[in-house]
C-alpha positions as CSV (number, residue, x, y, z in Angstrom):
1,X,22.0,6.7,0.8
2,X,18.3,7.5,1.0
3,X,17.5,9.1,4.4
4,X,13.8,9.2,3.7
5,X,11.8,7.5,6.5
6,X,9.7,4.6,5.1
7,X,6.0,5.3,5.4
8,X,2.7,3.4,5.2
9,X,1.2,2.8,1.8
10,X,-1.0,5.8,0.9
11,X,-4.0,3.5,-0.1
12,X,-6.3,3.7,3.0
13,X,-7.2,0.0,3.1
14,X,-3.6,-1.1,2.9
15,X,-1.3,-1.7,5.9
16,X,2.0,-2.3,4.0
17,X,5.0,0.0,3.9
18,X,5.4,2.0,0.7
19,X,8.1,1.2,-1.8
20,X,11.2,3.2,-2.4
21,X,10.4,6.5,-4.1
22,X,6.7,5.8,-4.0
23,X,3.7,6.5,-1.8
24,X,2.3,3.0,-2.6
25,X,3.4,-0.6,-2.0
26,X,2.3,-2.0,-5.3
27,X,0.9,-1.0,-8.7
28,X,-2.5,-2.3,-7.4
29,X,-2.6,0.3,-4.6
30,X,-1.5,3.1,-6.9
31,X,-4.2,2.3,-9.4
32,X,-6.8,2.1,-6.6
33,X,-5.8,5.4,-5.0
34,X,-9.1,7.1,-5.8
35,X,-11.3,4.0,-5.0
36,X,-12.9,3.4,-1.6
37,X,-12.4,-0.2,-0.6
38,X,-13.1,-2.3,2.5
39,X,-10.3,-4.7,1.7
40,X,-6.9,-4.2,0.0
41,X,-6.1,-6.2,-3.1
42,X,-2.3,-5.8,-3.1
43,X,-2.0,-9.5,-2.1
44,X,1.1,-9.0,0.1
45,X,1.1,-11.7,2.7
46,X,1.6,-9.3,5.6
47,X,-1.1,-6.9,4.6
48,X,-3.8,-6.7,7.3
49,X,-6.2,-5.2,4.7
50,X,-6.0,-8.1,2.3
51,X,-9.2,-10.0,1.8
52,X,-8.8,-13.7,2.7
């Protein structure tokens, strides 16, 4: 059993929770880790940073 506490995605514009064994919620956020963005492009329905 993984006892690691789930944390927020490491992408600053994203409000999602990170995936298991990852600092990011999606491949998009991992690829954009060094990019400054106003809106997140992960497209998860619950992400407060997703551009509408």
